[in-house]
Backbone bond lengths (Angstrom), bond angles and torsions (degrees), N, CA, C in turn:
res aa  C-N    CA-C-N  psi(-1)  N-CA   C-N-CA  omega(-1)  CA-C   N-CA-C  phi
1 M - - - 1.458 - - 1.528 111.10 -
2 S 1.329 117.16 -37.27 1.463 119.33 179.65 1.523 111.01 -65.06
3 E 1.343 117.45 -37.12 1.457 120.21 177.25 1.526 110.94 -64.89
4 M 1.329 117.21 -40.23 1.461 121.14 -179.48 1.524 110.86 -65.71
5 L 1.326 116.30 -44.38 1.464 120.21 -179.49 1.526 111.62 -66.32
6 H 1.329 116.60 -40.52 1.466 119.90 178.51 1.522 110.78 -62.97
7 A 1.336 116.82 -41.85 1.464 120.32 178.45 1.523 110.58 -64.75
8 A 1.335 117.15 -42.70 1.462 120.75 -179.46 1.517 111.15 -61.62
9 E 1.321 116.96 -41.90 1.468 120.86 179.64 1.528 111.11 -68.69
10 T 1.313 116.81 -41.65 1.464 120.79 -176.94 1.527 111.74 -67.78
11 L 1.325 116.35 -36.62 1.463 121.09 -173.56 1.526 113.35 -102.01
12 A 1.327 116.96 10.50 1.465 120.67 -172.04 1.522 113.53 -57.54
13 H 1.316 118.33 -32.84 1.465 120.82 -171.98 1.532 112.80 -121.36
14 I 1.330 117.49 28.89 1.466 118.03 -176.03 1.531 112.63 -77.76
15 G 1.323 118.66 -18.70 1.457 120.07 -178.16 1.516 111.97 91.25
16 P 1.337 117.80 -175.51 1.467 120.71 -176.76 1.517 111.70 -63.42
17 A 1.326 115.08 129.97 1.461 120.53 -174.72 1.519 110.29 -127.39
18 V 1.316 114.96 156.22 1.461 122.80 177.08 1.519 108.39 -123.47
19 S 1.318 116.35 126.22 1.459 120.57 177.11 1.519 110.58 -83.39
20 V 1.321 116.00 134.95 1.464 122.06 176.89 1.524 107.56 -118.87
21 F 1.325 116.45 117.42 1.451 122.91 -179.35 1.533 109.83 -107.43
22 G 1.325 116.80 152.21 1.467 120.37 176.86 1.513 110.95 166.39
23 S 1.301 115.96 170.40 1.454 122.97 -171.12 1.522 113.49 -71.31
24 A 1.330 114.62 143.78 1.458 121.49 171.56 1.527 111.37 -75.30
25 R 1.333 118.16 -12.75 1.461 122.08 -173.35 1.526 113.39 -92.72
26 I 1.326 117.84 -4.99 1.461 120.71 -179.77 1.533 109.58 -71.02
27 K 1.323 116.82 130.16 1.461 122.44 -176.89 1.527 111.89 -88.00
28 P 1.344 117.76 155.63 1.472 120.99 -178.78 1.519 114.43 -58.21
29 E 1.330 118.30 -26.00 1.463 120.08 -179.67 1.535 112.70 -80.79
30 S 1.325 117.71 -4.37 1.463 121.29 -178.12 1.529 111.40 -77.15
31 I 1.338 116.38 147.10 1.463 121.42 174.24 1.527 110.47 -62.12
32 H 1.331 116.94 -30.72 1.470 120.33 179.78 1.528 110.95 -68.13
33 Y 1.334 116.50 -37.58 1.465 120.27 176.71 1.524 109.93 -62.84
34 E 1.318 116.64 -46.51 1.464 120.04 -178.14 1.526 111.10 -65.35
35 R 1.318 117.31 -38.13 1.466 119.34 176.38 1.529 111.00 -63.07
36 A 1.338 116.62 -42.66 1.460 119.74 179.24 1.523 110.86 -63.87
37 R 1.331 117.30 -40.67 1.464 119.95 178.68 1.525 110.67 -63.13
38 Q 1.333 116.88 -44.31 1.461 120.10 179.39 1.526 111.99 -65.99
39 I 1.318 117.25 -37.39 1.468 120.07 177.34 1.523 110.19 -64.12
40 G 1.343 117.55 -44.37 1.464 120.10 176.76 1.512 112.10 -59.07
41 E 1.328 116.22 -43.21 1.465 121.40 179.35 1.529 111.04 -62.11
42 R 1.325 117.11 -48.43 1.459 120.85 -175.95 1.523 112.03 -70.17
43 L 1.324 116.95 -35.22 1.467 119.45 175.44 1.529 110.76 -62.61
44 A 1.331 116.00 -44.31 1.462 119.91 179.63 1.524 110.68 -62.22
45 K 1.317 117.55 -43.79 1.459 120.76 -179.85 1.526 111.71 -66.40
46 A 1.338 117.18 -25.65 1.458 121.45 177.50 1.526 112.41 -84.00
47 G 1.336 116.88 -2.45 1.452 120.80 176.13 1.512 115.45 95.83
48 F 1.330 117.93 10.44 1.456 121.18 179.11 1.526 110.83 -97.10
49 V 1.315 115.23 146.78 1.459 121.81 171.08 1.525 107.94 -79.53
50 V 1.321 117.02 139.34 1.463 121.22 177.16 1.526 108.78 -100.88
51 L 1.340 115.33 121.38 1.460 121.94 174.45 1.525 108.34 -104.32
52 A 1.307 117.11 122.33 1.464 120.98 177.04 1.523 108.53 -137.69
53 G 1.323 115.29 175.95 1.455 119.78 -173.62 1.508 115.63 -75.66
54 G 1.324 117.54 -7.22 1.457 120.00 174.31 1.510 115.58 80.78
55 G 1.330 117.70 -3.56 1.453 120.74 -177.95 1.515 112.64 -100.83
56 P 1.345 117.06 -152.34 1.469 121.69 -178.86 1.531 111.85 -84.42
57 G 1.331 116.55 -171.76 1.447 121.93 174.19 1.520 113.03 66.54
58 I 1.323 115.85 -135.05 1.461 121.79 -179.92 1.522 110.95 -57.73
59 M 1.322 117.05 -38.10 1.464 121.15 -179.61 1.526 110.82 -61.85
60 H 1.312 115.81 -45.91 1.465 121.76 177.56 1.523 110.08 -59.97
61 A 1.334 116.52 -44.64 1.461 120.96 -176.77 1.525 111.45 -62.63
62 A 1.335 117.26 -46.25 1.464 120.77 -178.83 1.523 111.05 -65.01
63 N 1.337 116.81 -44.58 1.461 119.91 176.67 1.518 111.64 -62.61
64 Q 1.320 116.54 -40.82 1.467 121.17 -179.92 1.521 111.00 -60.87
65 G 1.336 116.48 -48.35 1.458 119.82 -178.78 1.513 112.56 -59.47
66 A 1.329 116.50 -44.51 1.465 120.60 -179.87 1.522 111.79 -67.29
67 H 1.326 116.06 -43.07 1.463 121.18 -177.04 1.527 111.00 -65.65
68 E 1.322 116.65 -46.00 1.465 120.43 -178.44 1.526 112.10 -68.02
69 A 1.337 116.46 -21.98 1.464 120.32 176.80 1.521 112.14 -86.12
70 G 1.339 116.91 0.51 1.459 120.66 178.94 1.505 114.30 83.26
71 G 1.334 117.57 16.02 1.456 120.81 -178.34 1.513 112.58 -96.60
72 S 1.325 115.17 -177.90 1.460 121.76 176.35 1.518 108.95 -83.36
73 S 1.310 116.43 123.53 1.464 122.90 -175.25 1.521 108.43 -125.12
74 V 1.317 115.98 105.90 1.468 121.56 -174.59 1.519 109.44 -103.56
75 G 1.322 116.25 132.87 1.456 121.84 176.53 1.513 110.46 -116.20
76 L 1.331 116.46 125.93 1.470 122.67 177.44 1.520 107.12 -109.76
77 H 1.305 115.70 90.15 1.464 122.55 -168.76 1.521 110.69 -89.18
78 I 1.322 116.75 132.13 1.463 121.32 176.06 1.526 109.47 -97.85
79 V 1.302 116.60 131.36 1.465 121.92 179.98 1.525 108.17 -84.30
80 L 1.339 115.90 114.81 1.463 122.39 -178.97 1.526 109.35 -130.99
81 P 1.340 117.51 155.07 1.471 119.80 -179.21 1.527 113.87 -57.80
82 K 1.343 117.61 -35.61 1.465 120.87 -175.87 1.517 112.45 -111.43
83 E 1.322 118.44 12.14 1.459 120.85 -176.75 1.521 110.57 -87.51
84 S 1.324 116.41 146.58 1.454 121.10 177.81 1.521 110.76 -73.60
85 R 1.317 114.77 170.57 1.456 119.69 176.24 1.520 110.56 -69.27
86 P 1.349 116.24 162.09 1.468 118.99 176.41 1.529 110.84 -57.03
87 N 1.329 116.04 144.54 1.462 118.95 178.99 1.530 110.26 -74.12
88 P 1.332 118.04 161.47 1.468 120.76 -172.64 1.526 114.93 -85.12
89 H 1.325 118.96 1.95 1.468 120.93 -172.45 1.529 111.42 -101.08
90 Q 1.332 116.60 54.76 1.453 120.32 -175.77 1.522 110.72 -130.78
91 T 1.325 115.42 133.36 1.465 119.40 172.07 1.526 110.57 -87.61
92 I 1.332 116.91 -25.83 1.463 123.36 172.71 1.520 107.14 -133.77
93 S 1.323 116.68 128.62 1.460 120.85 -179.81 1.524 109.53 -127.35
94 L 1.318 115.96 125.77 1.467 121.99 176.92 1.518 108.82 -123.59
95 S 1.317 116.98 138.17 1.458 121.51 177.57 1.526 109.64 -111.59
96 F 1.324 115.90 140.95 1.459 122.69 -178.12 1.528 109.16 -127.72
97 R 1.321 115.41 141.54 1.453 120.59 172.15 1.529 111.01 -94.24
98 H 1.333 116.68 -15.28 1.461 121.56 -175.11 1.527 109.92 -125.18
99 F 1.333 115.60 141.52 1.465 120.58 -177.64 1.532 112.47 -70.74
100 A 1.327 118.01 -37.31 1.469 120.17 -172.94 1.534 113.07 -59.94
101 P 1.342 119.82 -51.10 1.460 118.27 178.31 1.528 112.91 -67.26
102 R 1.324 116.91 -29.27 1.462 119.44 177.00 1.526 110.43 -63.97
103 K 1.337 116.63 -47.04 1.457 119.17 179.27 1.531 110.68 -65.66
104 A 1.319 117.66 -38.09 1.466 119.70 177.24 1.525 110.72 -60.12
105 A 1.334 117.41 -36.11 1.464 120.94 178.65 1.524 110.97 -64.50
106 F 1.337 117.56 -38.23 1.468 119.71 173.85 1.524 110.90 -61.58
107 F 1.328 116.25 -49.21 1.456 120.26 -169.54 1.525 112.68 -75.00
108 M 1.323 118.74 -27.40 1.461 119.00 -175.83 1.529 112.53 -75.02
109 H 1.312 118.27 -13.89 1.466 120.15 -176.02 1.525 114.65 -119.62
110 S 1.328 118.52 -15.94 1.461 120.00 -168.89 1.525 113.15 -84.02
111 I 1.325 115.27 138.86 1.455 121.09 173.80 1.528 110.39 -104.63
112 A 1.332 117.76 -0.89 1.459 122.89 176.19 1.527 108.07 -165.42
113 Y 1.345 114.39 160.08 1.460 121.08 -178.20 1.517 109.12 -130.96
114 V 1.320 115.68 129.15 1.461 121.99 179.91 1.530 107.05 -118.82
115 A 1.328 116.53 121.12 1.459 120.85 -178.87 1.523 109.63 -116.32
116 L 1.308 115.18 120.27 1.457 121.98 172.44 1.526 108.26 -99.47
117 P 1.327 118.56 173.87 1.462 119.60 -176.89 1.524 112.86 -54.10
118 G 1.308 114.72 137.49 1.457 120.41 -179.91 1.515 110.27 -165.75
119 G 1.315 115.89 177.68 1.455 122.20 -177.57 1.513 112.54 -100.22
120 Y 1.338 115.81 -141.91 1.463 120.38 -175.28 1.530 112.65 -60.49
121 G 1.338 116.79 -38.94 1.459 119.06 -178.66 1.518 111.98 -64.20
122 T 1.328 116.50 -43.24 1.457 120.80 178.14 1.523 110.94 -63.73
123 L 1.337 116.89 -43.75 1.462 120.29 178.55 1.515 111.49 -64.53
124 D 1.316 117.36 -37.04 1.463 121.22 177.51 1.522 110.57 -61.25
125 E 1.327 116.88 -47.49 1.472 120.92 179.71 1.521 111.11 -63.97
126 L 1.331 116.40 -44.06 1.460 121.31 -179.45 1.523 111.08 -61.11
127 F 1.328 117.28 -50.63 1.456 120.03 -175.34 1.524 112.35 -73.65
128 E 1.323 118.56 -29.04 1.461 117.87 174.41 1.522 110.82 -66.09
129 A 1.334 117.49 -39.09 1.463 120.12 175.67 1.525 110.23 -59.41
130 L 1.324 117.58 -43.55 1.460 121.06 -179.75 1.523 111.69 -66.93
131 V 1.330 117.40 -38.67 1.469 120.87 176.96 1.524 110.65 -61.39
132 L 1.332 116.65 -46.17 1.463 120.51 -178.90 1.527 111.17 -63.04
133 M 1.331 117.24 -36.37 1.461 119.66 176.70 1.523 111.28 -69.70
134 Q 1.327 116.94 -46.32 1.465 119.75 -176.90 1.520 111.85 -63.18
135 T 1.331 117.23 -33.98 1.458 120.88 -178.22 1.522 112.92 -90.20
136 G 1.322 117.60 1.70 1.459 120.45 177.57 1.511 114.65 75.51
137 K 1.323 116.71 16.25 1.462 119.68 179.48 1.522 112.31 -80.69
138 M 1.327 116.85 -17.81 1.462 120.99 171.04 1.522 108.04 -150.07
139 P 1.327 117.64 157.57 1.466 120.51 -175.72 1.520 112.34 -63.21
140 A 1.329 114.80 151.78 1.462 119.91 173.36 1.523 109.36 -60.88
141 A 1.312 116.21 145.75 1.465 122.05 -178.06 1.517 108.37 -152.01
142 P 1.325 117.78 157.61 1.462 119.79 177.20 1.523 112.11 -61.90
143 V 1.305 115.34 139.44 1.462 122.48 173.60 1.524 105.88 -123.71
144 I 1.314 116.24 109.60 1.461 121.02 -173.82 1.524 108.82 -112.23
145 L 1.317 115.49 119.93 1.450 122.13 179.09 1.521 107.94 -97.87
146 V 1.312 116.41 122.28 1.464 120.85 -174.09 1.522 109.15 -103.47
147 G 1.329 115.01 116.74 1.455 121.46 -178.69 1.513 110.18 119.72
148 K 1.332 116.97 88.57 1.460 120.67 -174.80 1.523 112.21 -61.71
149 V 1.314 117.35 -40.04 1.466 120.00 -179.31 1.519 110.45 -63.60
150 F 1.324 116.96 -41.84 1.463 121.34 -176.69 1.526 111.90 -70.64
151 W 1.348 118.23 -43.92 1.459 122.06 -168.38 1.526 114.67 -95.80
152 S 1.308 119.33 -17.21 1.469 120.24 -172.50 1.527 112.77 -60.63
153 G 1.331 117.41 -37.27 1.466 119.88 178.93 1.517 111.95 -63.18
154 L 1.330 117.03 -41.29 1.466 120.52 178.56 1.525 110.71 -65.10
155 A 1.330 117.38 -43.96 1.461 120.78 179.82 1.530 110.45 -61.72
156 H 1.333 116.17 -40.48 1.463 119.83 178.27 1.526 110.63 -63.52
157 W 1.315 117.55 -43.25 1.471 121.63 179.58 1.524 111.02 -63.07
158 I 1.330 117.43 -41.95 1.463 120.04 178.24 1.523 110.67 -61.07
159 N 1.332 116.26 -46.07 1.461 119.53 -179.52 1.526 112.00 -65.82
160 E 1.320 116.22 -40.97 1.460 119.76 -175.71 1.517 112.54 -78.07
161 Q 1.330 117.20 -45.50 1.460 120.67 -173.08 1.533 113.21 -93.13
162 L 1.314 117.80 -50.53 1.463 119.37 -176.23 1.524 111.62 -75.79
163 L 1.330 116.16 -53.34 1.459 119.38 177.17 1.521 111.25 -65.61
164 G 1.325 116.25 -43.74 1.462 120.22 -177.95 1.511 112.95 -61.86
165 S 1.319 117.24 -28.41 1.467 121.64 178.98 1.521 112.87 -96.09
166 G 1.338 116.80 1.58 1.464 120.31 179.78 1.517 113.92 70.97
167 L 1.329 116.79 26.81 1.470 120.72 -175.16 1.518 113.40 -90.28
168 V 1.340 118.04 -13.69 1.461 121.74 177.10 1.515 108.70 -137.92
169 D 1.342 115.20 159.83 1.455 120.16 174.57 1.512 109.95 -73.07
170 S 1.306 116.30 141.31 1.461 119.79 179.52 1.516 111.68 -62.63
171 A 1.340 117.80 -25.51 1.462 121.33 -176.69 1.524 111.88 -64.78
172 V 1.327 117.47 -28.34 1.461 118.62 -176.13 1.529 112.03 -77.35
173 P 1.350 120.00 -53.06 1.469 117.34 175.70 1.512 113.38 -61.71
174 A 1.338 116.89 -27.10 1.464 118.85 177.92 1.524 111.42 -64.19
175 A 1.345 116.54 -18.86 1.463 119.88 178.76 1.523 111.52 -73.96
176 F 1.331 116.71 -16.24 1.456 119.90 179.45 1.522 110.90 -68.22
177 V 1.309 115.88 130.95 1.455 121.87 167.04 1.527 105.42 -126.05
178 I 1.308 117.79 127.29 1.461 121.39 179.18 1.516 108.41 -105.86
179 E 1.323 116.06 121.91 1.463 122.10 -175.95 1.524 109.79 -133.61
180 D 1.326 114.84 158.44 1.459 121.12 170.96 1.521 112.21 -111.72
181 E 1.328 117.29 -28.39 1.454 121.30 -171.03 1.530 112.22 -94.53
182 P 1.336 118.68 124.88 1.469 121.37 178.56 1.527 113.58 -54.12
183 D 1.337 117.98 -39.33 1.460 119.86 179.65 1.525 111.26 -61.05
184 A 1.326 117.08 -39.95 1.463 121.10 -179.93 1.526 110.60 -67.96
185 V 1.323 117.45 -37.33 1.461 121.53 177.97 1.526 110.30 -59.99
186 V 1.313 116.01 -50.73 1.471 120.35 -176.41 1.520 110.91 -69.62
187 A 1.319 118.02 -37.11 1.466 120.70 178.18 1.525 110.75 -61.81
188 H 1.325 117.15 -39.25 1.463 121.01 178.52 1.535 110.62 -62.82
189 I 1.313 116.58 -42.92 1.465 120.69 179.88 1.525 110.66 -67.64
190 E 1.320 117.31 -41.26 1.461 120.74 178.48 1.524 111.29 -61.09
191 R 1.327 117.62 -43.18 1.467 120.80 178.65 1.520 110.76 -61.70
192 Y 1.316 115.56 -44.46 1.454 119.61 -179.70 1.522 111.23 -62.39
193 Y 1.326 116.65 -45.14 1.460 119.59 -177.21 1.529 111.62 -68.69
194 R 1.309 117.35 -33.56 1.458 120.99 177.70 1.527 111.25 -60.26
195 H 1.318 116.47 -37.65 1.463 120.92 -176.56 1.525 113.25 -90.96
196 N 1.319 118.08 -15.65 1.468 120.83 -173.30 1.517 113.54 -128.49
197 G 1.328 118.14 6.54 1.457 120.94 -173.24 1.508 113.96 -57.64
198 S 1.336 117.90 -43.83 1.466 120.09 -176.75 1.522 111.32 -65.71
199 R 1.341 117.07 -38.87 1.461 120.09 177.99 1.522 111.15 -67.06
200 L 1.311 117.15 -38.65 1.455 120.65 -178.40 1.520 112.11 -67.85
201 R 1.329 116.59 -31.25 1.475 118.87 179.27 1.518 111.71 -67.86
202 D 1.342 116.93 -20.60 1.471 120.91 -178.24 1.518 112.95 -98.64
203 R 1.328 118.10 6.25 1.451 120.26 -175.42 1.527 111.02 -75.03
204 P 1.342 117.67 160.41 1.471 120.57 176.51 1.525 111.23 -60.37
205 T 1.328 116.66 149.81 1.450 119.88 179.11 1.520 112.77 -79.46
206 L 1.323 116.64 -20.09 1.469 120.41 178.24 1.526 109.38 -127.19
207 P 1.317 118.71 147.07 1.460 119.96 172.73 1.516 109.46 -58.08
208 L 1.338 117.55 125.71 1.469 121.88 -174.94 1.528 112.15 -100.83
């Protein structure tokens, strides 16, 4: 609870933010790293705060892009036995020992979610966001999956198995947009915020 309250106080006035999820194992020479860096840069130039995990890989790339563009670059770093130190491209850095308050910090501020390739941690963050939307615990928001080759199989499985069996609401998978181009990712978020900004400013600060 102390971690959650500290994060809420620290981030209370950061403005509209976009969470960027993805693997810590992605290397700088990867196309996914470069896409994450460009997305961070373009989000910052569009006036959005970039929220990332604060570590290496995709997290480093997103923070780097936002920081080098002169924007607000927030890192929510999880302390793990084998995890690297927080990356240096952060204007605000918070460390967490527990996953639950860290994820709450992402969800209480984000007006959109961008997921690049990642493992169990990325999938956990992605699906928790979708659960909170489907159950009405937080407002619906864009969920943009970056990397058509990586994500298309999952999207197909959701449509065929979950939707086909009536196990999820159609409104949640419909929130998925799969893109490859950073410009298209940011344009989608800008359009959404233009039409929903006033409603988003009045949303609860914590998932209820």
